C-alpha positions as CSV (number, residue, x, y, z in Angstrom):
1,M,191.5,-91.5,-77.5
2,D,190.4,-94.8,-76.1
3,S,186.7,-95.7,-76.0
4,N,184.3,-98.4,-75.1
5,P,181.6,-98.5,-77.7
6,S,180.1,-101.8,-76.6
7,A,179.6,-100.5,-73.1
8,A,178.3,-97.2,-74.3
9,T,175.5,-98.9,-76.2
10,S,174.7,-101.4,-73.4
11,P,170.9,-101.6,-72.7
12,A,171.8,-101.7,-69.0
13,S,173.2,-98.1,-69.2
14,T,171.3,-95.5,-67.2
15,G,173.4,-92.8,-68.9
16,Y,177.0,-92.0,-70.0
17,Q,180.1,-90.4,-68.7
18,V,181.5,-88.4,-71.6
19,D,184.9,-87.2,-70.4
20,D,184.0,-84.9,-67.5
21,L,180.3,-84.8,-68.4
22,I,177.6,-87.0,-66.8
23,I,174.5,-87.7,-69.0
24,D,171.8,-89.1,-66.8
25,L,169.0,-90.6,-69.0
26,G,166.6,-91.2,-66.2
27,Q,166.8,-87.7,-64.8
28,Q,167.3,-86.2,-68.3
29,R,170.3,-84.2,-66.9
30,V,173.7,-83.2,-68.1
31,T,176.1,-82.3,-65.3
32,R,179.8,-81.3,-64.9
33,A,181.4,-81.5,-61.5
34,G,178.0,-81.6,-59.9
35,N,176.7,-78.5,-61.8
36,D,173.8,-78.8,-64.1
37,I,174.2,-77.8,-67.8
38,P,170.8,-76.7,-69.1
39,L,170.1,-78.2,-72.6
40,P,166.9,-78.0,-74.6
41,H,165.3,-81.3,-75.5
42,L,166.7,-81.5,-79.0
43,S,170.2,-80.7,-77.8
44,F,170.0,-83.4,-75.2
45,E,168.8,-86.0,-77.7
46,L,171.6,-85.0,-80.1
47,L,174.2,-85.4,-77.4
48,V,172.8,-88.8,-76.3
49,T,172.7,-90.0,-79.9
50,L,176.4,-89.1,-80.4
51,A,177.3,-90.7,-77.1
52,R,175.5,-93.9,-77.9
53,A,177.3,-94.2,-81.2
54,A,180.8,-93.2,-80.0
55,P,183.3,-93.4,-81.5
56,D,181.5,-94.0,-84.8
57,L,180.4,-91.3,-87.2
58,V,176.7,-90.5,-87.2
59,S,175.6,-89.3,-90.6
60,F,173.2,-86.5,-91.3
61,D,170.6,-89.0,-92.3
62,Q,171.0,-91.0,-89.1
63,L,170.9,-87.9,-87.0
64,T,167.7,-86.8,-88.7
65,E,166.1,-90.2,-88.1
66,R,167.1,-90.4,-84.5
67,V,166.7,-86.8,-83.3
68,W,164.1,-85.4,-85.7
69,P,162.0,-88.5,-86.5
70,G,159.3,-87.9,-89.1
71,L,160.6,-84.4,-90.1
72,V,162.4,-83.3,-93.2
73,I,165.3,-81.1,-92.2
74,T,168.5,-79.8,-93.8
75,P,172.2,-80.5,-92.8
76,E,172.3,-76.7,-91.9
77,T,169.6,-77.3,-89.3
78,I,171.7,-80.1,-87.8
79,S,174.8,-78.0,-87.8
80,Q,173.0,-75.2,-86.0
81,R,171.9,-77.6,-83.3
82,V,175.4,-79.0,-82.9
83,K,176.6,-75.4,-82.5
84,L,174.1,-74.9,-79.7
85,V,175.3,-78.0,-78.0
86,R,179.0,-77.0,-78.3
87,D,178.2,-73.5,-77.0
88,A,176.5,-75.0,-73.9
89,L,179.3,-77.4,-73.3
90,G,182.1,-74.9,-74.0
91,D,183.4,-77.0,-76.8
92,D,185.7,-75.5,-79.5
93,P,184.9,-76.7,-83.0
94,H,188.5,-76.0,-84.1
95,A,189.9,-78.1,-81.2
96,P,187.0,-80.3,-80.2
97,R,186.9,-81.9,-76.8
98,Y,183.6,-83.6,-77.2
99,I,182.1,-83.3,-80.8
100,A,183.9,-83.4,-84.1
101,G,182.5,-82.8,-87.5
102,V,183.3,-84.6,-90.7
103,R,182.7,-82.2,-93.5
104,G,179.7,-83.1,-95.6
105,R,179.0,-86.4,-93.8
106,G,178.0,-85.9,-90.1
107,Y,179.4,-85.8,-86.6
108,R,181.0,-88.1,-84.0
109,M,181.9,-88.1,-80.4
110,V,185.6,-87.8,-79.8
111,A,185.5,-87.8,-76.0
112,T,185.9,-91.0,-74.0
113,V,182.4,-92.5,-73.4
114,R,181.6,-95.0,-70.6
115,P,178.2,-96.3,-69.5
116,L,176.9,-94.7,-66.3
117,A,175.9,-98.1,-64.9
118,D,179.4,-99.4,-65.1
119,R,180.8,-96.2,-63.7
120,R,178.6,-96.4,-60.7
121,R,180.0,-99.9,-59.9
122,S,183.6,-99.0,-60.5
123,S,184.5,-95.4,-61.1
124,P,187.7,-94.7,-63.1
125,A,190.6,-93.4,-61.3
126,G,190.5,-89.6,-61.0
127,A,187.0,-89.4,-62.4
128,P,184.6,-87.4,-60.2
129,I,182.0,-89.5,-58.5
130,E,178.4,-88.2,-58.9
131,E,175.7,-89.9,-56.9
132,A,172.1,-89.9,-57.9
133,G,171.4,-87.7,-54.9
134,A,173.2,-84.8,-56.5
135,A,170.0,-83.9,-58.2
136,A,168.7,-82.7,-54.9
137,R,171.5,-80.2,-54.4
138,P,170.4,-76.6,-54.5
139,R,171.4,-74.6,-57.6
140,V,170.9,-71.2,-59.0
141,L,168.4,-72.3,-61.6
142,G,166.4,-74.5,-59.2
143,W,163.2,-72.6,-60.0
144,L,163.2,-74.1,-63.5
145,G,162.7,-77.6,-62.1
146,G,159.1,-77.3,-61.1
147,I,156.7,-79.4,-63.0
148,L,153.7,-77.5,-64.4
149,A,150.4,-79.2,-64.5
150,V,149.3,-79.2,-68.2
151,A,151.1,-79.5,-71.5
152,L,149.0,-77.9,-74.3
153,L,150.1,-78.6,-77.8
154,L,149.1,-76.6,-80.9
155,A,148.2,-78.3,-84.2
156,A,149.3,-75.4,-86.4
157,P,152.8,-76.2,-87.9
158,W,154.1,-72.7,-87.2
159,A,156.0,-71.3,-84.4
160,I,156.9,-67.9,-83.0
161,S,157.7,-65.6,-85.9
162,R,161.2,-64.2,-85.6
163,Y,161.9,-61.2,-87.7
164,L,165.1,-61.5,-89.6
165,R,166.1,-57.9,-89.1
166,G,165.7,-58.1,-85.4
167,P,168.7,-58.1,-83.1
168,Q,170.1,-61.1,-81.3
169,P,167.9,-62.3,-78.4
170,A,169.0,-61.7,-74.8
171,E,170.4,-64.8,-73.3
172,P,169.5,-64.8,-69.6
173,F,171.8,-67.7,-68.8
174,A,174.6,-67.0,-71.3
175,G,178.0,-67.3,-69.8
176,A,176.9,-69.9,-67.2
177,P,177.8,-73.2,-68.7
178,G,175.6,-74.8,-66.3
179,S,172.9,-77.1,-66.6
180,V,170.8,-78.0,-69.5
181,V,168.1,-79.9,-67.8
182,V,165.3,-80.9,-70.1
183,Q,162.5,-79.0,-68.5
184,P,158.8,-79.8,-68.4
185,P,156.3,-77.6,-70.3
186,R,155.9,-74.1,-69.0
187,T,152.8,-71.9,-68.4
188,I,152.6,-68.2,-68.8
189,A,150.1,-65.3,-69.0
190,V,150.8,-62.1,-70.8
191,L,149.1,-59.1,-69.3
192,P,148.3,-56.0,-71.2
193,L,151.3,-53.6,-71.2
194,L,150.3,-50.4,-69.5
195,D,150.3,-47.1,-71.4
196,M,152.7,-44.7,-69.7
197,S,152.9,-42.3,-72.6
198,P,152.8,-38.6,-71.5
199,A,149.9,-37.8,-73.8
200,G,148.2,-41.2,-73.5
201,G,146.5,-42.6,-76.6
202,N,148.8,-45.6,-76.9
203,A,146.8,-48.2,-74.9
204,Y,146.2,-50.0,-78.2
205,L,149.9,-50.5,-78.6
206,G,150.3,-52.1,-75.2
207,D,147.2,-54.3,-75.8
208,G,148.2,-55.2,-79.3
209,L,151.8,-56.1,-78.3
210,A,150.5,-58.3,-75.5
211,Q,147.9,-60.0,-77.7
212,E,150.4,-60.6,-80.5
213,L,153.0,-61.8,-78.1
214,S,150.5,-64.2,-76.6
215,A,149.7,-65.5,-80.0
216,R,153.3,-66.0,-80.9
217,L,154.2,-67.8,-77.6
218,A,151.1,-70.0,-78.0
219,R,152.7,-71.5,-81.1
220,I,155.5,-73.0,-79.2
221,R,155.3,-76.7,-78.4
222,G,155.4,-77.4,-74.7
223,L,154.4,-73.9,-73.6
224,R,150.9,-73.2,-72.4
225,V,149.7,-69.6,-72.7
226,A,146.6,-68.4,-70.9
227,A,144.1,-67.1,-73.4
228,R,144.7,-63.4,-74.0
229,T,141.1,-62.6,-73.2
230,S,141.4,-64.2,-69.9
231,A,144.6,-62.3,-69.1
232,F,143.0,-59.1,-70.3
233,V,140.4,-59.5,-67.5
234,F,143.1,-58.1,-65.2
235,K,143.7,-54.9,-67.2
236,D,143.3,-51.8,-65.0
237,R,142.6,-54.0,-62.0
238,R,144.6,-54.0,-58.8
239,A,145.6,-57.6,-58.2
240,D,148.9,-59.2,-57.1
241,V,150.6,-61.5,-59.5
242,R,150.1,-64.5,-57.4
243,T,146.3,-64.0,-57.4
244,I,146.4,-63.5,-61.2
245,A,148.5,-66.6,-61.7
246,Q,146.2,-68.7,-59.5
247,T,143.1,-67.4,-61.3
248,L,144.6,-68.1,-64.7
249,G,146.3,-71.4,-63.8
250,V,149.8,-70.3,-64.8
251,R,153.2,-70.1,-63.1
252,H,154.8,-67.2,-65.0
253,I,153.4,-63.7,-65.5
254,L,154.7,-61.2,-68.1
255,E,153.8,-57.6,-67.3
256,G,155.2,-54.3,-68.4
257,S,154.5,-50.9,-70.0
258,V,154.8,-48.9,-73.1
259,R,155.8,-45.3,-73.3
260,R,155.7,-43.4,-76.6
261,D,156.9,-39.8,-76.9
262,G,157.1,-38.7,-80.5
263,D,159.3,-41.2,-82.3
264,H,160.8,-42.4,-79.1
265,L,159.5,-45.7,-77.7
266,R,160.3,-47.4,-74.4
267,V,158.9,-50.9,-73.7
268,T,159.6,-52.3,-70.3
269,A,158.8,-56.0,-69.5
270,Q,159.4,-58.3,-66.6
271,L,158.8,-62.0,-66.2
272,I,157.8,-63.1,-62.8
273,D,157.9,-66.7,-61.4
274,T,154.9,-66.5,-59.1
275,S,155.8,-69.6,-57.2
276,S,158.7,-67.7,-55.7
277,G,157.6,-64.1,-56.4
278,Y,161.0,-63.3,-58.0
279,N,161.6,-61.5,-61.2
280,V,163.2,-64.1,-63.5
281,W,163.9,-61.6,-66.2
282,S,163.4,-58.0,-67.0
283,Q,164.4,-55.8,-69.9
284,T,163.9,-52.2,-71.0
285,Y,164.0,-51.3,-74.6
286,D,164.7,-47.7,-75.5
287,R,164.3,-47.5,-79.3
288,T,162.8,-45.4,-82.0
289,W,159.3,-46.3,-82.9
290,Q,160.6,-47.8,-86.1
291,D,162.2,-50.6,-83.9
292,L,158.8,-51.9,-82.8
293,L,159.1,-55.2,-84.7
294,A,162.6,-55.8,-83.3
295,I,161.4,-55.0,-79.7
296,E,158.6,-57.5,-79.9
297,D,161.0,-60.1,-81.3
298,D,163.5,-59.4,-78.5
299,L,160.7,-59.9,-76.0
300,A,159.5,-63.2,-77.4
301,R,162.9,-64.7,-77.8
302,S,164.2,-63.6,-74.4
303,I,161.1,-65.1,-72.7
304,I,161.5,-68.4,-74.7
305,G,165.1,-68.6,-73.7
306,T,164.3,-67.9,-70.1
307,L,161.6,-70.6,-70.0
308,Q,163.8,-73.1,-71.8
309,V,161.2,-73.8,-74.3
310,V,162.4,-76.0,-77.2
311,L,161.5,-75.6,-80.8
312,S,161.5,-78.5,-83.1
313,S,163.6,-78.0,-86.3
314,E,160.5,-77.6,-88.4
315,L,159.2,-74.9,-86.1
316,A,162.6,-73.3,-85.9
317,Q,162.7,-73.0,-89.7
318,R,159.3,-71.4,-89.8
319,A,160.4,-69.0,-87.1
320,A,162.5,-67.2,-89.6
321,Q,159.5,-66.1,-91.6
322,P,158.2,-62.6,-90.5
323,P,154.5,-61.9,-90.9
324,T,155.4,-58.5,-92.4
325,T,158.5,-56.4,-92.8
326,H,156.4,-53.1,-92.9
327,L,156.5,-51.4,-89.5
328,V,153.5,-49.2,-90.1
329,A,151.4,-52.2,-91.3
330,F,152.3,-54.1,-88.2
331,D,151.4,-51.2,-86.0
332,L,148.1,-50.9,-87.7
333,Y,147.5,-54.6,-87.4
334,L,148.1,-54.4,-83.6
335,A,145.5,-51.6,-83.4
336,G,143.0,-53.7,-85.4
337,L,143.7,-56.7,-83.3
338,A,143.0,-54.8,-80.1
339,K,139.6,-53.8,-81.4
340,L,138.8,-57.3,-82.8
341,H,139.7,-59.3,-79.7
342,G,137.8,-57.3,-77.2
343,P,134.1,-57.7,-76.5
344,A,133.4,-56.0,-79.8
345,G,130.3,-54.0,-80.7
346,V,129.5,-52.7,-84.1
347,T,131.6,-49.6,-83.6
348,Q,134.7,-51.6,-82.7
349,L,134.2,-53.8,-85.7
350,E,134.0,-50.9,-88.1
351,E,137.2,-49.4,-86.6
352,A,138.9,-52.8,-86.9
353,D,137.8,-53.0,-90.5
354,E,139.3,-49.6,-91.3
355,T,142.6,-50.4,-89.5
356,F,143.1,-53.7,-91.2
357,H,142.5,-52.1,-94.6
358,Q,145.1,-49.4,-93.7
359,A,147.6,-52.2,-92.8
360,L,147.0,-53.9,-96.2
361,A,147.5,-50.6,-98.0
362,Q,151.0,-50.6,-96.4
363,D,151.6,-54.3,-97.1
364,P,149.2,-56.0,-99.6
365,K,150.7,-59.4,-98.8
366,F,150.1,-59.2,-95.0
367,A,148.2,-62.5,-94.4
368,L,147.4,-61.8,-90.8
369,A,145.6,-58.6,-91.8
370,Y,143.5,-60.5,-94.2
371,A,142.7,-63.0,-91.5
372,G,141.7,-60.2,-89.2
373,L,139.4,-58.8,-91.9
374,C,137.8,-62.3,-92.4
375,Q,137.1,-62.6,-88.7
376,R,135.7,-59.0,-88.6
377,Y,133.3,-59.7,-91.5
378,A,132.1,-63.0,-90.0
379,M,131.6,-61.3,-86.6
380,G,129.8,-58.5,-88.4
381,Y,127.4,-60.9,-90.2
382,D,126.7,-62.6,-86.9
383,Q,125.6,-59.3,-85.4
384,T,123.8,-57.7,-88.3
385,R,122.8,-60.5,-90.7
386,D,124.1,-58.4,-93.6
387,A,124.6,-61.1,-96.3
388,A,127.2,-58.9,-98.1
389,L,129.6,-59.4,-95.2
390,V,129.7,-63.1,-95.9
391,T,131.0,-62.5,-99.4
392,Q,133.6,-60.1,-98.0
393,A,134.6,-62.6,-95.4
394,E,135.1,-65.3,-98.0
395,A,137.2,-63.0,-100.1
396,A,139.4,-62.0,-97.2
397,C,139.9,-65.6,-96.0
398,G,140.7,-66.7,-99.5
399,Q,143.4,-64.1,-99.7
400,A,144.9,-65.1,-96.4
401,L,144.9,-68.8,-97.4
402,K,146.7,-67.9,-100.6
403,L,149.4,-66.0,-98.7
404,D,149.9,-68.4,-95.8
405,D,147.5,-71.3,-95.1
406,S,149.4,-72.4,-92.0
407,L,148.4,-69.4,-89.9
408,R,146.3,-70.3,-86.9
409,E,144.4,-67.0,-87.2
410,V,143.3,-67.9,-90.7
411,S,142.0,-71.2,-89.6
412,A,140.1,-69.6,-86.7
413,A,138.6,-67.0,-89.0
414,L,137.6,-69.6,-91.6
415,G,136.0,-71.7,-88.9
416,H,133.9,-68.8,-87.6
417,L,132.8,-68.0,-91.2
418,Y,131.7,-71.6,-91.7
419,L,129.7,-71.4,-88.4
420,V,127.8,-68.2,-89.2
421,S,127.0,-69.4,-92.7
422,G,125.7,-72.8,-91.5
423,R,128.6,-75.0,-92.8
424,N,128.8,-76.9,-89.6
425,V,130.5,-80.0,-90.8
426,Q,133.4,-78.0,-92.3
427,A,133.6,-75.9,-89.1
428,Q,133.7,-79.1,-87.0
429,A,136.7,-80.4,-88.9
430,I,138.6,-77.1,-88.4
431,F,137.9,-76.9,-84.7
432,R,138.6,-80.6,-84.0
433,N,141.9,-80.2,-85.7
434,A,142.7,-77.1,-83.5
435,I,141.8,-79.1,-80.3
436,R,143.8,-82.1,-81.5
437,G,146.9,-79.9,-81.6
438,D,146.1,-77.9,-78.5
439,P,143.8,-79.6,-75.9
440,G,143.7,-76.3,-74.0
441,D,142.3,-74.2,-76.9
442,A,139.1,-72.7,-75.4
443,D,138.2,-71.1,-78.7
444,G,138.5,-74.5,-80.4
445,Y,136.1,-76.0,-77.9
446,V,133.6,-73.1,-78.3
447,G,133.8,-73.5,-82.1
448,L,133.3,-77.2,-81.9
449,G,130.3,-76.7,-79.6
450,E,128.8,-74.3,-82.1
451,A,129.3,-76.8,-84.9
452,Y,127.7,-79.6,-82.9
453,D,124.8,-77.5,-81.9
454,G,124.2,-76.5,-85.5
455,Q,123.9,-80.3,-86.2
456,Q,121.5,-80.8,-83.3
457,R,124.1,-82.9,-81.5
458,T,123.1,-81.2,-78.2
459,A,124.8,-83.3,-75.6
460,E,128.1,-83.2,-77.5
461,A,127.7,-79.4,-77.9
462,E,127.2,-78.8,-74.2
463,H,130.2,-81.0,-73.4
464,S,132.4,-78.9,-75.7
465,Y,131.2,-75.6,-74.2
466,R,131.9,-76.8,-70.7
467,Q,135.3,-78.0,-71.7
468,A,136.0,-74.5,-73.0
469,V,135.1,-73.1,-69.6
470,D,137.1,-75.8,-67.8
471,V,140.3,-75.0,-69.7
472,E,139.9,-71.2,-69.4
473,P,137.5,-70.4,-66.5
474,T,138.1,-66.6,-66.8
475,Y,137.7,-66.5,-70.5
476,W,134.6,-64.3,-71.0
477,A,133.9,-65.7,-74.5
478,A,133.8,-69.3,-73.3
479,Q,131.4,-68.3,-70.5
480,T,129.3,-66.3,-73.0
481,A,129.1,-69.3,-75.4
482,L,128.0,-71.6,-72.6
483,G,125.4,-69.0,-71.6
484,N,124.1,-68.7,-75.1
485,F,123.8,-72.5,-75.4
486,L,121.8,-72.7,-72.2
487,F,119.6,-69.8,-73.3
488,R,118.9,-71.4,-76.7
489,H,117.8,-74.6,-75.0
490,G,115.4,-73.0,-72.6
491,R,117.6,-73.2,-69.5
492,S,117.3,-69.5,-68.8
493,G,118.0,-69.8,-65.0
494,A,121.4,-71.4,-65.6
495,A,122.0,-68.9,-68.4
496,V,121.4,-66.0,-66.0
497,A,124.1,-67.3,-63.6
498,T,126.6,-67.8,-66.4
499,Y,125.9,-64.4,-67.9
500,R,126.3,-62.7,-64.5
501,R,129.8,-64.3,-64.3
502,V,130.5,-62.7,-67.7
503,T,129.5,-59.2,-66.4
504,E,131.9,-59.7,-63.6
505,L,134.7,-60.6,-66.0
506,I,134.1,-57.8,-68.4
507,P,132.0,-55.2,-66.6
508,A,132.5,-52.6,-69.4
509,S,130.9,-54.9,-72.1
510,P,127.5,-53.9,-73.5
511,L,127.2,-57.4,-74.9
512,A,127.5,-59.0,-71.4
513,F,124.7,-56.9,-69.9
514,N,122.5,-57.4,-73.0
515,N,122.8,-61.2,-72.7
516,L,122.1,-61.0,-69.0
517,G,119.0,-59.0,-69.7
518,A,117.8,-61.4,-72.4
519,A,118.1,-64.3,-69.9
520,L,116.3,-62.4,-67.2
521,E,113.6,-61.6,-69.6
522,M,113.2,-65.2,-70.5
523,S,113.0,-66.0,-66.8
524,G,110.1,-63.6,-66.4
525,D,112.1,-61.0,-64.5
526,F,111.2,-58.0,-66.7
527,Q,112.3,-55.3,-64.3
528,G,115.7,-57.0,-63.9
529,A,115.9,-57.4,-67.7
530,A,115.1,-53.7,-68.2
531,T,117.9,-52.7,-65.8
532,A,120.4,-54.9,-67.6
533,F,119.4,-53.5,-71.0
534,E,119.7,-49.9,-69.7
535,R,123.2,-50.7,-68.6
536,S,124.0,-52.2,-71.9
537,L,122.7,-49.2,-73.9
538,A,124.5,-46.8,-71.6
539,L,127.8,-48.6,-72.5
540,E,127.0,-48.7,-76.2
541,P,123.8,-48.5,-78.2
542,T,123.5,-51.8,-80.1
543,R,120.9,-53.5,-82.2
544,S,120.5,-56.3,-79.8
545,A,120.0,-54.2,-76.7
546,Y,117.5,-51.9,-78.4
547,S,115.6,-54.9,-79.7
548,N,115.6,-56.6,-76.4
549,S,114.5,-53.5,-74.6
550,G,111.7,-53.3,-77.1
551,T,110.7,-56.8,-76.3
552,V,110.4,-56.0,-72.6
553,Y,108.1,-53.1,-73.4
554,Y,106.1,-55.4,-75.7
555,F,105.5,-57.9,-72.9
556,L,104.5,-55.0,-70.6
557,G,101.9,-53.8,-73.2
558,R,103.8,-50.6,-73.9
559,Y,103.6,-51.0,-77.7
560,A,104.6,-47.4,-78.6
561,D,107.7,-47.6,-76.5
562,A,108.4,-51.1,-78.0
563,A,108.1,-49.7,-81.5
564,R,110.4,-46.8,-80.7
565,M,113.1,-49.2,-79.4
566,F,112.7,-51.5,-82.4
567,S,112.9,-48.6,-84.8
568,R,116.2,-47.6,-83.2
569,A,117.5,-51.1,-83.7
570,T,116.6,-50.9,-87.4
571,E,118.8,-47.7,-87.7
572,I,121.8,-49.7,-86.5
573,A,121.1,-53.0,-88.2
574,G,118.9,-52.3,-91.1
575,E,119.8,-55.6,-92.9
576,D,118.6,-57.8,-90.0
577,H,115.2,-59.2,-90.6
578,R,114.6,-59.8,-86.9
579,V,114.4,-56.2,-86.0
580,W,112.0,-55.4,-88.8
581,G,109.8,-58.3,-87.7
582,N,109.9,-57.1,-84.1
583,L,109.0,-53.6,-85.2
584,A,106.1,-55.0,-87.2
585,D,104.9,-57.1,-84.2
586,A,104.7,-53.9,-82.0
587,L,102.9,-51.9,-84.7
588,W,100.5,-54.9,-85.3
589,Q,99.1,-54.6,-81.8
590,T,97.3,-51.3,-82.7
591,E,94.8,-50.9,-85.5
592,A,96.4,-47.7,-86.6
593,G,99.8,-49.4,-87.1
594,R,98.7,-52.5,-89.1
595,V,99.2,-51.0,-92.5
596,Q,102.8,-50.0,-91.6
597,A,103.3,-53.4,-89.9
598,Q,102.5,-55.3,-93.1
599,S,105.0,-53.2,-95.0
600,D,107.6,-54.0,-92.4
601,Y,106.8,-57.7,-92.4
602,R,107.4,-57.7,-96.2
603,R,110.7,-56.1,-95.7
604,A,111.5,-58.7,-93.0
605,M,110.6,-61.4,-95.5
606,A,113.0,-60.1,-98.1
607,L,115.8,-59.8,-95.7
608,A,115.1,-63.3,-94.2
609,Q,115.3,-64.8,-97.7
610,R,118.7,-63.1,-98.2
611,S,119.8,-64.5,-94.9
612,L,118.8,-68.0,-95.9
613,E,120.8,-67.7,-99.1
614,V,123.8,-67.5,-96.7
615,N,122.7,-70.2,-94.3
616,P,119.9,-72.4,-95.7
617,K,120.0,-74.6,-92.6
618,D,118.8,-71.9,-90.2
619,A,115.6,-73.3,-88.8
620,V,114.6,-70.3,-86.8
621,T,114.9,-68.0,-89.8
622,W,112.7,-70.4,-91.9
623,I,110.0,-70.4,-89.3
624,Q,110.2,-66.6,-88.9
625,L,109.8,-66.3,-92.7
626,A,106.7,-68.5,-92.5
627,Y,105.4,-66.3,-89.7
628,Y,106.0,-63.1,-91.6
629,S,104.2,-64.7,-94.6
630,A,101.2,-65.6,-92.5
631,R,100.9,-62.1,-91.2
632,V,100.8,-60.6,-94.7
633,G,98.4,-63.3,-95.9
634,D,100.8,-65.1,-98.2
635,T,99.4,-68.5,-97.2
636,D,100.8,-70.4,-100.2
637,R,104.3,-70.3,-98.8
638,V,103.6,-70.6,-95.1
639,Q,103.3,-74.4,-94.9
640,R,106.4,-74.9,-97.1
641,Y,108.5,-72.6,-95.0
642,A,107.2,-74.1,-91.7
643,S,107.8,-77.7,-92.8
644,R,111.3,-76.8,-93.7
645,A,111.9,-75.2,-90.3
646,L,110.5,-78.2,-88.4
647,A,112.6,-80.6,-90.5
648,L,115.7,-78.6,-89.5
649,G,114.9,-77.6,-85.9
650,S,112.4,-80.1,-84.4
651,D,114.2,-79.6,-81.0
652,D,114.2,-75.8,-81.1
653,M,111.7,-74.2,-78.8
654,F,111.5,-71.0,-80.9
655,V,110.5,-73.1,-84.0
656,H,107.5,-74.5,-82.1
657,Y,106.7,-71.0,-80.6
658,Y,106.4,-69.4,-84.0
659,T,104.5,-72.5,-85.3
660,A,101.9,-71.7,-82.6
661,L,101.7,-68.1,-83.7
662,I,101.1,-69.3,-87.3
663,A,98.4,-71.6,-86.1
664,L,96.6,-68.7,-84.4
665,E,96.7,-66.7,-87.6
666,R,94.5,-69.4,-89.1
667,R,92.5,-69.5,-85.9
668,D,93.5,-73.1,-85.1
669,S,93.7,-73.1,-81.3
670,A,94.2,-76.8,-80.9
671,A,97.2,-76.8,-83.2
672,A,98.6,-73.7,-81.5
673,L,98.3,-75.5,-78.1
674,D,100.0,-78.5,-79.5
675,S,103.0,-76.4,-80.7
676,L,103.1,-74.5,-77.4
677,S,103.2,-77.7,-75.5
678,H,106.3,-78.7,-77.5
679,A,107.9,-75.2,-77.0
680,V,107.3,-75.4,-73.2
681,G,108.7,-78.9,-73.1
682,L,111.8,-77.7,-74.8
683,G,112.2,-74.8,-72.3
684,Y,110.1,-71.9,-73.4
685,P,109.2,-70.0,-70.2
686,A,105.6,-70.1,-69.0
687,Q,106.1,-66.6,-67.7
688,L,106.5,-65.3,-71.3
689,L,103.5,-67.2,-72.6
690,R,101.4,-65.7,-69.8
691,A,102.6,-62.1,-70.6
692,A,102.7,-62.3,-74.4
693,P,99.8,-60.4,-76.0
694,D,99.9,-62.8,-78.9
695,F,98.2,-65.5,-76.8
696,A,95.4,-63.3,-75.4
697,S,92.8,-65.4,-77.2
698,L,94.0,-68.5,-75.4
699,R,94.0,-67.2,-71.8
700,S,90.6,-68.5,-71.0
701,N,91.3,-71.9,-72.6
702,V,91.4,-74.6,-70.0
703,R,94.2,-76.5,-71.8
704,F,96.3,-73.3,-72.0
705,Q,95.9,-72.8,-68.3
706,Q,96.8,-76.4,-67.5
707,L,99.9,-76.0,-69.8
708,L,101.0,-73.0,-67.9
709,A,100.4,-74.6,-64.5
710,Q,102.3,-77.7,-65.5
711,A,105.2,-75.7,-66.9
712,E,105.6,-73.7,-63.7
713,K,105.6,-76.9,-61.6
714,S,108.1,-78.8,-63.9
715,P,110.7,-76.5,-65.3
716,P,112.8,-77.9,-68.1
717,G,115.5,-80.3,-66.9
718,S,119.2,-80.2,-67.6
719,I,120.6,-81.8,-70.7
720,R,123.8,-82.8,-68.9
């Protein structure tokens, strides 16, 4: 065959004519007789590389350097990619029309190759003329050409896990040799699969499959997946797919159902292009329950094929590694995941704990289950301050890291553990790495915000929280994190608005209403706070809601009711020093309760010290320990603990608030007022100072009255 290698490699070339193919470099298109042939990015680059070198042989090393720069791959990977190109072009390896292989050495282009620039000036006789305008011609796959707004990349070097025992993926466009246009990144949201089982009880399966599928798809370079928690906002809601897509900022929606009847399992899924409203792909899987892993694999690979998402060779190699080959373990993992990734309370965490352990009993080397346990224990410590949970979290994360340190879930769990245990610099490194790989990772921004806030880098923290909300506006956890930040820094009015948004996103969450109540309480709206706490407790009795309800009663002077609520909180979270301190405060207000109060303060002291062993940088716990010590008369330690708190949290309003209480214990009104002035300046509400019985001795003090008046006229400003 004749060829023109010098022309083929000319820098003036805008593409190549390879026999009857047109390779347009500018448009990144391959066409034959005016019809597009869709090729993934790597396949396109491989074809261009061979065309540029024609008719010369391109060795395996040269192909690696030009198509997979910076990666270490095997000749088998290159051969598989060549096979994909041949399949798309309809090329026979035994009688090649385009690409021929040289055993053990590489590949070369055997078709005639001419530069596209020369061809446009003078087309060869008999060659089909293709004008640039051909790109505008309508085609069956035209919907794939739309450019999606944001490309979000993940740092984790792992891709969608394809189980080796799974069947071959459905190929939506197989048999149509058409166009392999290099497509821009895609966006998708995976909605919870509805439970259509006759007896019900399998909602966890639909939730878990959707969550796991979201996680797997999110590992694909060039594919942006809406956060599963944002997508789950639409569970059980009547909303059309275009509204959902607009809210989540995606183009494609995956929805479907699961139906389990004994050992029979039916999973139905459909992929909708919301720009047109058409179903791009749909599939029903009628299998036995034992085929659950294969069904999920079919779903993931079919969707990837439909969206024309391209895996790099490194990711493709990792795709062959299943997280587990044990069906029962995987089913249990999905059930635990569904509990863990909802707005979890204590009950849900305990259920997740049991389920993850059951999964590990089936497969002791299931890294994802260990990662789930690590996250569960870290979340549990954050809620209960039970120091034993930190040790358990470290052990679980350690096991997960030994089994597979590349898993995104392991990094997230470890980052959360670092946060709750005060290792903010280590947490910062983990979350910055996550964001570097995926600029749309809302959880990464939340974690980074927590790490910054723990280092008193307030402005950077707020920026990170707001970025989390910007990238996932409907993600309740991002909104909650921002609300918590605003609350901590005395901006209770802004926190109220943010928390209200959370209650709209997850109206069945006890945590959402509890947080709203806390912000309303800090704003001085005690009645509104009481209503929110009642709603929270009706949804689920929690330590926080009981404790916060007790605080409302405390400010209202109903000390017996306050003590009752605080006592209920200790029944739920008996290892949390804060609830014992609150109970002691309520008892302290009556002469009859002071003996018991001192006992409870001492218990709070012991628990606070245990908490500080976990996180020695927790300024608020240090100042609370100093306060407990002052109440029981342990004056030798008060100043040491208070100094430590002020060194760690000089910009924390609660540190200065408790410092004022300590000053009043030694009857130093001037020092108490100095500390209250700092607390108010940092955002502590004047309404709470006015209502708090602890400051009754200051109410006639002129300076205290002036402080309240000034605070009410000049509320704390924004840190923005």
